[in-house]
ZATOR-400256 format. One record per atom (N, C-alpha, C): x, y, z. Coordinates in steps of 0.001 Angstrom, whole numbers, padded with zeros to 6 digits, always signed. Layout:
BEGIN
XYZ
...
END
This chain:
BEGIN
+085183+045103+082044
+084406+046272+081619
+085167+047551+081969
+085321+048436+081037
+086051+049678+081253
+085074+050824+081463
+085422+051716+082392
+084610+052896+082669
+085462+054139+082394
+084911+055070+081671
+085639+056300+081317
+085038+057473+082074
+085873+058165+082811
+085434+059330+083580
+086089+060572+083001
+085298+061588+082707
+085807+062846+082162
+085947+063858+083293
+087128+064377+083453
+087424+065354+084503
+087759+066682+083832
+087041+067724+084207
+087264+069041+083632
+088057+069870+084646
+089210+070341+084247
+090068+071128+085150
+090302+072504+084540
+089958+073503+085281
+090214+074861+084803
+091709+075166+084897
+092283+075789+083862
+093701+076134+083951
+093921+077233+084984
+095052+077199+085673
+095301+078225+086686
+095441+079608+086051
+094911+080589+086735
+094989+081968+086260
+095596+082843+087347
+096334+083861+086919
+096945+084783+087870
+095913+085822+088297
+095848+086056+089590
+094954+087076+090119
+095602+088451+089965
+094804+089479+090285
+095347+090827+090201
+096520+091029+091140
+096413+090451+092351
+097516+090574+093302
+098768+089875+092794
+098592+088716+092138
+099750+087999+091597
+100399+088777+090456
+099584+089421+089627
+100147+090245+088551
+100941+091407+089138
+100384+092032+090194
+101097+093119+090855
+102415+092620+091442
+102369+091431+092067
+103598+090860+092622
+104619+090572+091527
+104144+090090+090378
+105045+089808+089264
+105712+091096+088767
+104927+092166+088622
+105496+093438+088183
+106509+093969+089192
+106151+093858+090498
+107089+094315+091526
+108375+093504+091487
+108245+092196+091290
+109427+091350+091209
+110309+091717+090026
+109705+092013+088882
+110488+092384+087707
+111198+093726+087914
+110510+094664+088595
+111140+095962+088868
+112350+095781+089786
+112182+094950+090827
+113285+094722+091764
+114443+094025+091062
+114125+093045+090212
+115180+092356+089463
+115893+093345+088543
+115134+094240+087916
+115750+095247+087066
+116704+096141+087838
+116319+096515+089073
+117218+097332+089899
+118488+096566+090245
+118339+095276+090554
+119514+094464+090873
+120422+094314+089661
+119821+094111+088492
+120614+094001+087262
+121369+095306+087002
+120715+096438+087271
+121377+097732+087071
+122584+097875+087985
+122482+097335+089204
+123615+097405+090131
+124752+096499+089666
+124388+095270+089256
+125405+094280+088917
+126045+094534+087560
+125279+095038+086600
+125810+095177+085236
+125422+096502+084605
+125256+097551+085430
+124866+098844+084884
+125896+099425+083943
+127190+099265+084293
+128232+099813+083422
+128277+099091+082086
+128000+097769+082100
+127993+097023+080841
+126793+097405+079986
+125641+097646+080627
+124441+098011+079877
+124592+099384+079226
+125239+100299+079917
+125406+101647+079361
+126594+101739+078404
+127675+101021+078734
+128859+101095+077907
+128903+100099+076772
+128122+099012+076895
+128099+097996+075845
+129245+097014+075906
+130122+097140+076902
+131257+096225+077045
+130991+095289+078217
+130847+094003+077905
+130532+093004+078914
+131788+092236+079295
+132013+092130+080584
+133114+091346+081100
+132601+090153+081883
+133513+089371+082407
+133118+088174+083149
+132323+088522+084396
+132720+089598+085081
+132010+089975+086301
+130547+090298+086024
+130266+090963+084896
+128892+091374+084614
+127988+090178+084302
+128371+089362+083324
+127467+088274+082954
+127431+087189+084025
+128542+086989+084752
+128526+086010+085829
+127625+086469+086974
+127606+087774+087228
+126698+088291+088262
+125244+088066+087909
+124873+088235+086633
+123489+087994+086220
+123139+086506+086311
+124084+085631+085982
+123834+084192+086099
+123601+083815+087556
+124427+084342+088454
+124257+084058+089885
+122923+084603+090383
+122521+085781+089900
+121230+086359+090304
+120077+085450+089892
+120054+085012+088625
+118974+084145+088158
+118979+082813+088902
+120158+082236+089122
+120236+080952+089816
+119792+081084+091267
+120181+082151+091934
+119819+082329+093341
+118313+082472+093517
+117691+083271+092657
+116232+083422+092740
+115542+082090+092458
+116031+081337+091479
+115444+080030+091161
+115612+079067+092332
+116788+079051+092950
+117017+078153+094082
+116114+078525+095256
+115883+079830+095457
+114989+080239+096533
+113567+079746+096316
+113092+079780+095071
+111744+079286+094764
+111692+077759+094838
+112717+077086+094325
+112727+075624+094328
+112881+075055+095735
+113526+075804+096626
+113676+075328+097996
+112323+075131+098661
+111450+076110+098513
+110127+075971+099116
+109324+074870+098428
+109488+074756+097111
+108791+073708+096373
+109223+072328+096852
+110522+072157+097067
+111027+070876+097544
+110520+070572+098950
+110405+071593+099793
+109858+071377+101137
+108398+070957+101066
+107642+071572+100145
+106234+071201+099993
+106087+069748+099573
+106959+069277+098713
+106914+067889+098256
+107656+066941+099193
+108193+067489+100309
+108906+066701+101320
+110119+065984+100742
+110762+066629+099795
+112030+066130+099267
+113141+066867+100020
+113425+066350+101205
+114261+067094+102131
+115694+067238+101641
+116214+066223+100983
+117586+066331+100482
+117698+067458+099451
+116723+067498+098547
+116727+068571+097550
+116522+069927+098209
+115643+069969+099233
+115388+071229+099924
+116652+071759+100589
+117401+070848+101242
+118645+071263+101899
+119661+071746+100853
+119755+071025+099722
+120700+071425+098673
+120330+072785+098089
+119042+072979+097808
+118605+074269+097269
+118838+075393+098280
+118594+075099+099570
+118812+076118+100597
+120290+076501+100679
+121172+075483+100592
+122601+075767+100637
+123034+076593+099422
+122533+076217+098245
+122870+076969+097036
+122308+078381+097094
+121097+078515+097646
+120495+079837+097794
+121328+080713+098723
+121776+080139+099842
+122601+080916+100760
+123924+081320+100143
+124563+080374+099429
+125833+080688+098783
+125651+081750+097703
+124599+081588+096891
+124330+082586+095859
+124044+083955+096453
+123293+083977+097574
+123000+085258+098221
+124278+085924+098704
+125186+085111+099281
+126443+085671+099751
+127263+086246+098592
+127286+085516+097463
+128031+086013+096304
+127405+087288+095749
+126068+087328+095724
+125398+088527+095229
+125667+089726+096131
+125587+089492+097444
+125851+090584+098386
+127289+091078+098230
+128222+090136+098099
+129626+090514+097926
+129824+091325+096652
+129271+090826+095541
+129439+091514+094270
+128723+092859+094262
+127483+092858+094782
+126701+094098+094781
+127332+095153+095685
+127807+094723+096852
+128435+095684+097757
+129688+096278+097122
+130452+095421+096432
+131644+095933+095775
+131319+096963+094712
+130293+096672+093906
+129940+097603+092830
+129325+098884+093381
+128473+098749+094410
+127885+099949+094989
+128936+100796+095695
+129898+100131+096347
+130968+100873+097004
+131811+101618+095971
+132096+100938+094833
+132860+101599+093769
+132078+102776+093198
+130759+102571+093004
+129931+103666+092487
+129880+104826+093478
+129779+104489+094776
+129743+105541+095798
+131064+106307+095823
+132173+105553+095723
+133479+106212+095698
+133615+107125+094475
+133083+106667+093339
+133124+107502+092139
+132314+108784+092331
+131135+108623+092982
+130308+109816+093219
+131015+110786+094159
+131626+110236+095222
+132331+111106+096170
+133500+111804+095490
+134267+111032+094703
+135397+111630+094002
+134921+112656+092981
+133815+112326+092313
+133250+113287+091366
+132829+114571+092062
+132218+114420+093252
+131824+115615+093999
+133047+116426+094417
+134107+115712+094833
+135332+116425+095204
+135927+117156+094005
+135910+116492+092856
+136442+117135+091653
+135641+118375+091278
+134311+118246+091406
+133453+119400+091093
+133736+120555+092048
+133853+120224+093335
+134123+121271+094319
+135481+121930+094068
+136505+121104+093751
+137824+121664+093468
+137792+122524+092212
+137089+122052+091199
+136982+122826+089969
+136239+124138+090202
+135175+124063+091021
+134435+125282+091335
+135307+126271+092113
+136139+125724+093019
+137033+126605+093773
+138011+127302+092838
+138536+126555+091883
+139447+127169+090907
+138734+128234+090065
+137489+127912+089676
+136734+128877+088881
+136437+130145+089683
+136093+129977+090958
+135820+131158+091780
+137080+131991+091995
+138216+131293+092142
+139484+132036+092275
+139799+132817+091005
+139571+132181+089861
+139802+132863+088592
+138822+134020+088420
+137591+133831+088875
+136599+134902+088788
+137019+136097+089649
+137535+135809+090844
+137992+136902+091715
+139166+137654+091086
+140079+136919+090444
+141210+137579+089792
+140733+138478+088654
+139772+137978+087868
+139243+138769+086771
+138514+140007+087282
+137761+139848+088382
+137081+141016+088960
+138104+142073+089367
+139215+141619+089957
+140251+142575+090361
+140868+143261+089143
+141136+142492+088074
+141717+143089+086870
+140759+144071+086216
+139488+143718+086184
+138499+144614+085562
+138390+145914+086345
+138397+145790+087684
+138334+147001+088508
+139565+147884+088287
+140748+147250+088172
+141970+148024+087947
+141924+148717+086588
+141492+148019+085556
+141425+148600+084215
+140401+149724+084146
+139290+149559+084844
+138296+150639+084855
+138864+151879+085531
+139705+151649+086554
+140361+152798+087188
+141310+153496+086234
+142055+152721+085452
+142946+153328+084470
+142170+154041+083381
+141009+153478+083035
+140227+154065+081951
+139713+155458+082306
+139525+155717+083605
+139029+157031+084017
+140031+158131+083683
+141316+157786+083619
+142333+158802+083306
+142237+159288+081868
+141540+158516+081030
+141430+158881+079609
+140023+159360+079269
+139349+159874+080290
+138020+160421+080029
+138133+161640+079108
+137305+161725+078137
+137318+162841+077195
+138240+162648+076019
+139061+161613+076025
+139950+161355+074896
+139149+160751+073758
+139371+161332+072544
+138640+160810+071393
+139191+159452+070961
+138454+158829+070077
+138892+157532+069578
+140066+157706+068629
+140874+156698+068404
+142002+156810+067465
+141573+157214+066066
+140415+156812+065646
+139946+157167+064302
+139700+158662+064208
+139066+159221+065251
+138790+160651+065245
+140085+161464+065314
+141016+161015+066135
+142285+161755+066244
+143055+161674+064930
+143080+160520+064300
+143789+160369+063036
+143167+161243+061954
+141858+161384+061959
+141196+162265+060992
+141611+163717+061218
+141756+164107+062489
+142199+165464+062786
+143638+165683+062332
+144484+164655+062495
+145870+164755+062047
+145960+164867+060524
+145093+164157+059844
+145111+164218+058378
+144759+165623+057878
+144009+166388+058648
+143627+167740+058214
+144321+168834+058998
+145469+168521+059602
+146154+169503+060449
+146843+170610+059659
+147150+170386+058372
+147879+171378+057574
+146875+172381+056993
+147144+173671+057188
+146265+174692+056646
+146597+176058+057205
+145824+177037+056810
+146085+178405+057263
+145158+178854+058375
+144214+178037+058738
+143253+178402+059793
+143911+178226+061151
+143147+178728+062170
+143643+178572+063536
+143761+177085+063866
+144700+176737+064768
+144953+175339+065161
+145375+174497+063974
+145976+175133+062950
+146505+174412+061801
+148000+174706+061681
+148716+173839+061076
+150154+174041+060836
+150323+174595+059426
+150981+175747+059296
+151184+176302+057945
+151918+175298+057054
+151610+175405+055787
+152179+174439+054843
+153685+174523+054777
+154216+175755+054788
+155661+175910+054670
+156377+175319+055891
+155775+175532+057086
+156388+174970+058296
+156301+173431+058271
+155178+172948+057804
+154969+171478+057729
+156006+170826+056830
+156301+171508+055706
+157273+170944+054776
+158703+171094+055306
+158981+172303+055879
+160332+172553+056345
+160726+171626+057498
+159754+171325+058325
+160036+170464+059491
+159747+168997+059207
+159513+168703+057908
+159211+167305+057512
+158085+166724+058380
+156947+167363+058229
+155700+166981+058931
+155838+167121+060438
+156460+168232+060837
+156610+168542+062263
+157336+167448+063021
+158455+166971+062408
+159255+165977+063112
+159915+166623+064307
+160096+165899+065361
+160600+166467+066617
+161999+167024+066461
+162844+166381+065690
+164213+166835+065537
+164346+167993+064563
+163260+168390+063893
+163272+169492+062949
+162566+170737+063481
+162094+170667+064690
+161336+171803+065258
+162121+172435+066402
+163403+172655+066165
+164236+173266+067200
+164080+174782+067257
+163669+175381+066150
+163476+176815+066122
+162183+177166+066863
+162155+178314+067574
+160947+178688+068328
+159706+178829+067462
+159880+179448+066281
+158694+179602+065437
+158180+178264+064930
+159072+177320+064668
+158651+175988+064197
+157939+175217+065305
+158473+175294+066505
+157852+174584+067629
+156466+175134+067914
+156327+176475+067863
+155028+177075+068122
+154028+176722+067030
+154497+176727+065769
+153592+176416+064664
+153172+174951+064671
+154058+174059+065116
+153736+172607+065115
+153035+172152+066394
+152741+173073+067327
+152089+172679+068570
+150779+171916+068355
+149880+172363+067423
+148639+171583+067206
+148913+170144+066767
+149930+169956+065941
+150253+168592+065516
+150780+167763+066689
+151642+168450+067541
+152153+167727+068711
+151011+167287+069633
+150060+168207+069859
+148938+167879+070754
+148106+166709+070212
+147884+166715+068913
+147090+165619+068326
+147833+164281+068416
+149147+164341+068242
+149903+163105+068339
+149892+162558+069774
+149997+163446+070732
+149887+163007+072139
+148507+162412+072406
+147473+163108+071911
+146101+162583+072102
+145914+161252+071392
+146563+161094+070246
+146450+159832+069518
+147046+158679+070335
+148172+158944+071003
+148754+157910+071866
+147809+157536+073003
+147188+158567+073603
+146205+158289+074670
+145001+157514+074130
+144583+157891+072900
+143430+157196+072309
+143743+155717+072079
+144974+155461+071610
+145368+154061+071396
+145407+153295+072728
+145942+153932+073785
+145990+153283+075099
+144585+153075+075658
+143723+154061+075450
+142339+153919+075906
+141650+152757+075193
+141885+152647+073881
+141273+151550+073119
+141792+150190+073599
+143105+150139+073935
+143672+148882+074434
+143030+148480+075758
+142860+149475+076644
+142247+149179+077946
+140812+148702+077765
+140064+149389+076899
+138683+148971+076655
+138618+147557+076086
+139577+147228+075215
+139622+145880+074654
+139917+144847+075745
+140860+145175+076617
+141188+144248+077714
+140005+144058+078657
+139295+145156+078940
+138121+145045+079824
+137063+144150+079194
+136805+144321+077903
+135798+143502+077226
+136205+142028+077222
+137497+141738+076998
+137971+140352+076978
+137826+139711+078351
+138219+140448+079391
+138138+139885+080741
+136685+139728+081193
+135803+140634+080784
+134387+140456+081116
+133802+139236+080406
+134269+138950+079174
+133828+137742+078484
+134291+136485+079202
+135552+136499+079680
+136054+135354+080444
+135267+135177+081743
+134958+136294+082385
+134200+136214+083631
+132800+135652+083395
+132161+136069+082321
+130818+135550+082007
+130868+134042+081752
+131907+133566+081078
+132050+132129+080823
+132231+131366+082133
+133002+131930+083069
+133210+131276+084363
+131913+131229+085159
+131160+132319+085151
+129871+132347+085858
+128925+131294+085292
+128926+131150+083970
+128069+130134+083341
+128493+128730+083762
+129805+128459+083848
+130277+127147+084293
+129884+126875+085734
+129989+127884+086586
+129602+127705+087989
+128111+127407+088117
+127307+128088+087325
+125863+127844+087383
+125511+126449+086877
+126173+125992+085834
+125876+124665+085293
+126364+123547+086198
+127391+123803+087015
+127920+122766+087898
+127331+122831+089292
+126380+123696+089512
+125747+123779+090815
+126243+124924+091672
+127226+125657+091192
+127697+126816+091934
+128237+126425+093296
+127613+126942+094343
+128074+126707+095704
+127524+125424+096314
+126809+124611+095536
+126200+123400+096075
+127276+122439+096575
+127060+121884+097744
+127992+120938+098345
+127320+119572+098395
+127993+118556+097877
+127442+117203+097854
+127792+116498+099149
+126782+116061+099904
+126986+115368+101165
+126300+114012+101086
+126999+112930+101414
+126439+111594+101375
+125454+111363+102509
+124585+110338+102317
+123615+110002+103357
+124309+109556+104637
+125356+108754+104470
+126069+108265+105644
+126685+109417+106420
+127226+110418+105709
+127824+111564+106390
+126771+112357+107147
+125589+112496+106558
+124505+113210+107243
+124076+112485+108502
+123911+111150+108392
+123519+110361+109561
+124604+110410+110632
+125863+110330+110203
+126963+110390+111159
+127011+111743+111858
+126664+112804+111134
+126625+114133+111736
+125583+114191+112844
+124411+113582+112579
+123366+113543+113616
+123795+112678+114790
+124452+111526+114484
+124884+110634+115560
+125951+111282+116423
+126772+112124+115813
+127822+112778+116597
+127239+113710+117659
+126030+114210+117404
+125380+115067+118404
+124993+114283+119645
+124868+112953+119499
+124525+112086+120638
+125759+111497+121303
+126930+111909+120850
+128153+111453+121493
+128893+110360+120757
+128394+109899+119597
+129071+108846+118850
+130189+109443+117996
+131176+108580+117711
+132275+109015+116854
+131786+109140+115418
+131937+110318+114855
+131389+110582+113525
+132024+109714+112455
+133356+109571+112472
+134038+108794+111433
+133642+107319+111486
+133548+106765+112701
+133172+105346+112832
+131740+105113+112379
+130829+106000+112784
+129423+105849+112387
+129280+105947+110880
+129981+106899+110269
+129877+107050+108815
+130410+105819+108099
+131513+105250+108577
+132090+104065+107946
+131153+102861+108075
+130546+102678+109252
+129645+101536+109463
+128361+101701+108664
+127767+102892+108734
+126489+103116+108062
+126631+102988+106558
+127733+103437+105997
+127919+103352+104547
+127960+101902+104083
+128509+101000+104904
+128545+099578+104542
+127205+098911+104792
+126581+099201+105951
+125286+098587+106281
+124227+099018+105272
+124295+100245+104836
+123348+100755+103845
+123387+099908+102579
+124590+099646+102083
+124739+098831+100870
+124268+097413+101112
+124597+096843+102283
+124186+095475+102607
+122666+095348+102656
+122006+096295+103311
+120546+096234+103435
+119871+096394+102084
+120395+097258+101244
+119809+097432+099917
+119907+096144+099121
+121066+095488+099171
+121258+094251+098410
+120322+093159+098898
+120266+092951+100222
+119401+091906+100777
+117938+092215+100478
+117563+093472+100604
+116167+093839+100328
+115784+093529+098892
+116643+093898+097940
+116327+093646+096535
+116201+092157+096254
+117118+091364+096790
+117101+089930+096498
+115886+089255+097114
+115649+089485+098412
+114515+088849+099076
+113186+089355+098521
+113135+090603+098140
+111905+091132+097542
+111600+090434+096229
+112626+090219+095402
+112419+089525+094129
+111918+088114+094355
+112510+087390+095308
+112103+086004+095566
+110683+085960+096107
+110374+086826+097090
+109037+086814+097678
+107976+087185+096651
+108258+088195+095823
+107282+088628+094829
+107035+087546+093780
+108101+086936+093264
+107930+085896+092247
+107298+084643+092831
+107641+084320+094081
+107037+083142+094709
+105535+083317+094855
+105108+084515+095241
+103663+084758+095358
+103009+084807+093988
+103703+085408+093010
+103116+085535+091676
+102875+084179+091030
+103781+083225+091233
+103669+081917+090587
+103191+080836+091548
+102628+081248+092690
+102210+080258+093692
+101191+079284+093124
+100207+079755+092380
+099182+078877+091847
+099570+078190+090557
+100689+078611+089976
+101106+078048+088690
+102196+077007+088840
+102735+076834+090046
+103833+075895+090250
+103396+074648+091004
+102075+074389+091060
+101597+073175+091715
+101983+071958+090903
+102058+070803+091594
+102539+069594+090913
+101560+069131+089852
+100277+069191+090132
+099266+068713+089200
+098106+069681+089178
+097389+069809+088080
+096225+070699+088036
+095107+070174+088905
+094405+071083+089601
+093270+070679+090418
+092135+070197+089531
+091481+069121+089963
+090395+068549+089172
+089159+068449+090025
+088057+068847+089485
+086775+068784+090171
+085778+068162+089221
+085430+066917+089466
+084553+066206+088546
+083148+066774+088561
+082699+067253+089738
+081332+067732+089832
+081106+069026+089066
+082168+069751+088716
+082013+070994+087978
+082025+070778+086474
+082056+069552+086040
+082142+069263+084612
+080948+069788+083846
+079788+069766+084489
+078577+070167+083783
+078513+071674+083570
+079105+072432+084486
+079007+073889+084403
+080300+074536+083945
+081332+073749+083730
+082629+074333+083374
+082617+074840+081937
+083410+075862+081708
+083589+076379+080357
+084650+075521+079682
+084195+074556+078893
+085105+073570+078322
+086089+074222+077366
+085699+075322+076725
+086596+075963+075784
+087822+076557+076468
+087699+076802+077790
+088805+077388+078521
+089317+076438+079594
+089053+075148+079453
+089461+074184+080462
+090200+073039+079810
+090878+072267+080659
+091597+071098+080208
+090757+069867+080524
+090497+069012+079542
+089672+067822+079721
+090583+066619+079826
+090491+065927+080968
+091283+064729+081195
+090361+063525+081176
+090767+062450+080581
+089973+061225+080527
+090708+060128+081264
+090044+059570+082282
+090625+058496+083080
+089857+057226+082781
+090511+056217+082293
+089889+054938+081974
+090282+053918+083027
+089295+053256+083647
+089549+052298+084711
+088853+050989+084401
+089271+049931+085081
+088662+048623+084954
+087687+048441+086102
+086476+047962+085815
+085386+047952+086790
+085708+047111+088008
+086222+045915+087875
+086410+045010+088997
+087861+044947+089459
+088617+046021+089234
+090015+046027+089628
+090182+047013+090777
+090505+046485+091973
+090652+047349+093134
+092057+047901+093281
+092969+047516+092387
+094318+048023+092494
+094384+049483+092019
+095260+050262+092623
+095424+051645+092131
+095930+051632+090705
+095523+052597+089893
+096024+052651+088511
+097530+052831+088505
+098214+052090+087632
+099667+052131+087539
+100090+053206+086536
+101165+053909+086851
+101621+054943+085913
+102240+054323+084683
+102078+054955+083517
+102724+054442+082314
+104226+054574+082440
+104928+053763+081660
+106378+053792+081676
+106858+055190+081280
+107726+055753+082146
+108227+057108+081879
+107243+058185+082266
+106075+057827+082855
+105093+058835+083234
+105440+059475+084552
+104507+060288+085085
+104770+060938+086361
+103676+060579+087332
+103909+060894+088586
+102989+060491+089652
+101685+061265+089616
+101591+062275+088849
+100364+063042+088790
+099302+062347+087945
+099662+061401+087145
+098690+060753+086273
+097993+059591+086974
+098669+058880+087878
+098045+057752+088572
+098873+057421+089791
+098380+056486+090602
+099088+056074+091803
+100132+055025+091475
+101166+054992+092284
+102172+053939+092217
+102192+053293+093591
+101898+052017+093658
+101785+051344+094950
+103067+051357+095743
+104196+051581+095115
+105467+051578+095813
+105964+052991+096142
+105171+053988+095831
+105600+055354+096054
+104508+056146+096765
+104905+057211+097449
+103928+058050+098149
+103094+058795+097116
+101777+058759+097287
+100870+059423+096351
+100841+060922+096617
+100535+061690+095588
+100290+063122+095753
+098795+063337+095923
+098440+064552+096341
+097019+064847+096528
+096232+064657+095219
+096814+065123+094111
+096112+065012+092840
+095941+063544+092425
+096982+062725+092693
+096859+061311+092350
+095805+060626+093212
+095753+060988+094503
+094719+060436+095380
+093329+060882+094924
+093214+062109+094470
+091936+062612+093976
+091479+061829+092746
+092432+061569+091842
+092083+060781+090661
+091635+059364+091051
+092280+058810+092087
+091899+057470+092553
+090496+057488+093142
+090180+058537+093912
+088826+058656+094496
+087785+058793+093397
+088069+059609+092395
+087120+059792+091296
+086893+058470+090560
+087966+057690+090405
+087820+056398+089725
+086885+055479+090500
+087075+055442+091837
+086237+054565+092662
+084795+055068+092718
+084635+056397+092815
+083285+056963+092880
+082531+056715+091589
+083245+056774+090475
+082574+056587+089191
+082001+055170+089032
+082522+054239+089821
+081998+052868+089762
+080796+052677+090679
+080445+053700+091470
+079257+053639+092298
+079387+052751+093509
+080583+052462+093974
+080755+051577+095118
+081250+052346+096320
+081127+051749+097499
+081603+052386+098721
+083133+052371+098723
+083706+053511+099164
+085158+053601+099206
+085685+052883+100441
+086929+052430+100425
+087516+051790+101606
+087585+052775+102768
+087817+052246+103945
+087931+053099+105127
+089144+054004+105019
+089166+055005+105898
+090217+056016+105825
+091597+055411+106006
+091748+054496+106991
+093065+053914+107216
+093498+053039+106047
+092505+052408+105382
+092835+051606+104207
+093320+052517+103067
+092628+053637+102898
+093051+054572+101858
+094440+055142+102164
+094726+055378+103449
+096051+055888+103811
+097130+054892+103422
+096896+053582+103694
+097878+052570+103290
+097934+052458+101764
+096769+052584+101135
+096698+052479+099682
+097528+053591+099021
+097464+054787+099626
+098196+055917+099061
+099603+056062+099629
+099938+055229+100621
+101255+055251+101254
+101549+056605+101895
+100522+057143+102596
+100695+058400+103313
+100242+058202+104747
+100518+059190+105582
+100094+059136+106978
+098576+059264+107072
+098006+058707+108146
+096550+058781+108314
+096081+060237+108389
+096867+061082+109063
+096478+062486+109154
+096430+063153+107781
+097404+062800+106904
+097399+063358+105542
+096185+062882+104771
+095889+061569+104898
+094707+061029+104215
+093431+061692+104721
+093370+061967+106030
+092188+062614+106602
+092002+064020+106039
+093106+064769+105920
+093017+066125+105360
+092556+066078+103911
+093091+065135+103145
+092690+065024+101745
+091212+064690+101620
+090760+063726+102435
+089350+063327+102365
+088434+064472+102786
+088859+065244+103794
+088052+066394+104206
+087946+067415+103077
+089032+067595+102346
+089006+068510+101207
+088118+067982+100097
+088186+066634+099836
+087340+066047+098789
+085866+066166+099161
+085574+065988+100460
+084182+066101+100920
+083697+067551+100781
+084538+068495+101120
+084165+069901+101026
+083871+070295+099595
+084604+069717+098654
+084423+070029+097248
+083354+069186+096587
+082715+068263+097338
+081600+067496+096793
+081984+066252+096031
+083240+065816+096165
+083638+064591+095469
+083089+063353+096176
+083041+063408+097518
+082599+062246+098305
+081673+062734+099398
+081051+061753+100078
+080223+062032+101260
+080668+061085+102359
+080794+061615+103577
+081204+060782+104700
+080107+060803+105752
+079661+059596+106151
+078605+059452+107166
+079149+058612+108302
+078587+058831+109481
+079033+058114+110675
+078271+056795+110809
+078996+055719+111040
+078423+054406+111316
+079074+053899+112578
+078478+054345+113723
+079131+054060+114991
+080343+054965+115125
+081473+054369+115416
+082698+055148+115514
+083355+055365+114166
+083022+054521+113238
+083650+054593+111917
+082890+055557+111012
+083627+056096+110056
+083036+056950+109035
+083003+056211+107729
+081801+056179+107139
+081620+055478+105875
+081788+056490+104740
+082627+056170+103770
+082908+057039+102637
+082174+056495+101434
+081406+057373+100794
+080642+056947+099627
+080591+058096+098643
+079988+057840+097493
+079821+058867+096482
+078897+059951+096993
+079155+061189+096614
+078332+062310+097072
+076959+062264+096396
END
């Protein structure tokens, strides 16, 4: 005679804390990926170091999670292997991450030095321009009151005439426009004096215009330099965290250079270890309820369970067969007991449900321990859990405890 027992098991769900842990783990993994392959992500050029670092990161986190899983299942050889791989992967990650962070730090320091050197050059050029502008402004004062070249040239164009401050036409023609070598006679020199004065003023006007042009050009260069200094931070000095800490330590008597060198390395090491262990701890907590060997089953909740959101398992047993159910060929230990192998909690639970469904008294605790091939203490813990959940009832009969259906 066959008996069919329906077991309703609710699928595992992530709690709010597990979701938060999952998000934190993903953020930490993202930070680690940025350290290991940030240049490849931004530049689009992937090399062996970048993709190999990501493979080691994924493998190390997986080995860290599997190590604890193997310990829970008491697969000590696998646990030791996973622990060794986890340690090796962690060492490789720390080595790779420290190298990349050190290179990035060196780039930042060199960049800061370049900025400071460039700013120093810009300030030197600014000082030179200020000096040139001041000198040109001093020269420009000597030409105060001098008209512009256009105004002087207009006066020269109208210099010939009979009015005062004009050159008579006959003198202008005789001296070939008041040429210097043609004005040797006293009357010619006196008559051409207005033209001479305008020509002298025209030379000053041209020099004044040149100085004004030079001043405007140098002020434009100075404005461009000021804009560059403002965009690059001006007088800002970039100081590393390690240098700041070393400065404080030097006040207590420590060697500044040694402290800065040690702190700069320890800083990178701590960041790497923190990111890796944080990712493992967060993901381990996030998937703690989802990585169990078998789904928890509670037969007594079948009547009130939401079947649309649950998994329904059907266990078929033979009424007069006291042997543990045998696993199908190629099956796993979560489906039934194997008399030659250690039972899991879920397999023992299925065995208890099978016996309870037949309405008979269960064997004694030590018999069940041998039946499941586990220690008596393990069997006792399992039975206490089954009793707490209402699968069985245990009553005292003298010194012995009688196990029966709840």
